[in-house]
C-alpha atoms as a printed R data frame, in Angstrom:
   type eleno elety resid chain resno       x       y       z
1  ATOM     1    CA   MET     A     1 -10.091 -11.026 -23.778
2  ATOM     2    CA   ILE     A     2 -10.452 -12.504 -20.290
3  ATOM     3    CA   GLU     A     3 -13.402 -14.850 -19.794
4  ATOM     4    CA   LEU     A     4 -15.462 -15.202 -16.641
5  ATOM     5    CA   THR     A     5 -16.669 -18.666 -15.657
6  ATOM     6    CA   PRO     A     6 -19.092 -19.872 -12.982
7  ATOM     7    CA   ASP     A     7 -15.986 -20.772 -10.943
8  ATOM     8    CA   THR     A     8 -14.523 -17.244 -11.062
9  ATOM     9    CA   LYS     A     9 -14.226 -15.926  -7.491
10 ATOM    10    CA   ILE     A    10 -15.292 -12.272  -7.367
11 ATOM    11    CA   GLU     A    11 -15.030 -10.176  -4.210
12 ATOM    12    CA   LEU     A    12 -15.250  -6.587  -3.046
13 ATOM    13    CA   VAL     A    13 -12.503  -5.393  -0.702
14 ATOM    14    CA   ALA     A    14 -12.942  -2.267   1.434
15 ATOM    15    CA   ARG     A    15 -11.172  -0.804   4.451
16 ATOM    16    CA   SER     A    16 -13.023  -1.203   7.707
17 ATOM    17    CA   ALA     A    17 -13.476   1.560  10.260
18 ATOM    18    CA   GLU     A    18 -13.904  -1.007  13.044
19 ATOM    19    CA   ALA     A    19 -11.466  -3.743  13.913
20 ATOM    20    CA   ALA     A    20 -12.728  -7.226  13.161
21 ATOM    21    CA   PRO     A    21 -11.790  -9.894  15.726
22 ATOM    22    CA   GLY     A    22  -8.047 -10.431  15.387
23 ATOM    23    CA   ASP     A    23  -7.746  -7.475  12.999
24 ATOM    24    CA   TRP     A    24  -6.967  -3.778  13.259
25 ATOM    25    CA   PRO     A    25  -8.994  -0.647  12.357
26 ATOM    26    CA   GLY     A    26  -8.403   0.128   8.710
27 ATOM    27    CA   GLY     A    27  -7.871  -3.519   7.828
28 ATOM    28    CA   PHE     A    28  -9.509  -4.921   4.726
29 ATOM    29    CA   ARG     A    29 -12.885  -6.662   4.704
30 ATOM    30    CA   GLU     A    30 -13.829  -8.944   1.838
31 ATOM    31    CA   THR     A    31 -17.350  -9.796   0.680
32 ATOM    32    CA   PRO     A    32 -18.573 -11.756  -2.342
33 ATOM    33    CA   LEU     A    33 -19.553  -9.695  -5.364
34 ATOM    34    CA   ALA     A    34 -21.835 -10.822  -8.211
35 ATOM    35    CA   ALA     A    35 -20.463 -10.603 -11.747
36 ATOM    36    CA   THR     A    36 -23.394  -8.323 -12.605
37 ATOM    37    CA   GLU     A    37 -22.006  -5.782 -10.107
38 ATOM    38    CA   LEU     A    38 -18.710  -5.356 -11.993
39 ATOM    39    CA   LYS     A    39 -18.653  -1.836 -13.453
40 ATOM    40    CA   PRO     A    40 -16.417  -0.173 -16.052
41 ATOM    41    CA   GLY     A    41 -13.761   1.957 -14.391
42 ATOM    42    CA   ALA     A    42 -13.688  -0.068 -11.159
43 ATOM    43    CA   PHE     A    43 -10.212  -0.621  -9.716
44 ATOM    44    CA   ALA     A    44  -9.663  -4.379  -9.796
45 ATOM    45    CA   THR     A    45  -6.992  -7.027  -9.972
46 ATOM    46    CA   VAL     A    46  -7.532 -10.235 -11.904
47 ATOM    47    CA   LYS     A    47  -5.772 -13.574 -11.441
48 ATOM    48    CA   THR     A    48  -5.873 -15.506 -14.683
49 ATOM    49    CA   ALA     A    49  -5.078 -18.954 -16.003
50 ATOM    50    CA   LYS     A    50  -4.707 -20.200 -19.543
51 ATOM    51    CA   ARG     A    51  -7.075 -23.073 -20.369
52 ATOM    52    CA   ASP     A    52  -7.495 -24.576 -23.820
53 ATOM    53    CA   GLY     A    53  -5.876 -21.502 -25.363
54 ATOM    54    CA   ARG     A    54  -8.283 -19.126 -23.573
55 ATOM    55    CA   LEU     A    55  -7.495 -16.664 -20.770
56 ATOM    56    CA   ILE     A    56  -9.834 -17.421 -17.839
57 ATOM    57    CA   ALA     A    57 -10.450 -15.170 -14.814
58 ATOM    58    CA   VAL     A    58  -9.747 -17.293 -11.735
59 ATOM    59    CA   GLU     A    59 -10.222 -14.484  -9.201
60 ATOM    60    CA   ILE     A    60 -11.301 -10.840  -9.433
61 ATOM    61    CA   THR     A    61 -10.758  -8.467  -6.506
62 ATOM    62    CA   VAL     A    62 -12.515  -5.095  -6.718
63 ATOM    63    CA   VAL     A    63 -11.209  -2.439  -4.320
64 ATOM    64    CA   SER     A    64 -13.578   0.142  -2.849
65 ATOM    65    CA   PRO     A    65 -11.951   3.577  -2.677
66 ATOM    66    CA   THR     A    66 -13.896   4.617   0.433
67 ATOM    67    CA   LEU     A    67 -13.630   3.647   4.063
68 ATOM    68    CA   ALA     A    68 -16.636   1.525   4.965
69 ATOM    69    CA   ARG     A    69 -18.191   1.083   8.387
70 ATOM    70    CA   SER     A    70 -19.133  -2.352   7.149
71 ATOM    71    CA   VAL     A    71 -19.107  -3.872   3.707
72 ATOM    72    CA   ALA     A    72 -22.606  -4.568   2.409
73 ATOM    73    CA   THR     A    73 -23.527  -8.104   1.433
74 ATOM    74    CA   PRO     A    74 -24.565  -8.785  -2.186
75 ATOM    75    CA   GLU     A    75 -28.203  -8.921  -1.003
76 ATOM    76    CA   GLN     A    76 -27.923  -5.491   0.670
77 ATOM    77    CA   ARG     A    77 -26.304  -3.975  -2.434
78 ATOM    78    CA   SER     A    78 -29.037  -5.485  -4.631
79 ATOM    79    CA   ALA     A    79 -31.801  -4.132  -2.375
80 ATOM    80    CA   ARG     A    80 -30.308  -0.614  -2.624
81 ATOM    81    CA   ALA     A    81 -30.121  -0.890  -6.410
82 ATOM    82    CA   THR     A    82 -33.776  -1.952  -6.705
83 ATOM    83    CA   PRO     A    83 -35.919   0.305  -4.490
84 ATOM    84    CA   GLY     A    84 -39.173  -1.100  -3.241
85 ATOM    85    CA   LYS     A    85 -37.855  -4.565  -2.571
C-alpha cells in the first residue's frame, strides 16, 4: 500500500493546444490536483520513498488523455463538480 501525506505533490498534466511562453503547441501543462480528485482508473505515475518501513507517495502525476485548451485550476474543477456554486 502506498500512503499519501500532506506533503505529497499531486498534479494534473495535459497537453496544451496553445504554446505557453517559451513552449510549443502540444507541450504539457501542469496544474495542482487535490487528493480528493484522484479517481480509480486514472493514468498516473507515482514517485515513492520508504520511510519508517512504509511506502510514501512523494509525487503523483495524473495524465489527462485529452488535448486541453487550458488546464482548469482546482477551483474551476471543483466549481464544475458542484453546480450552483
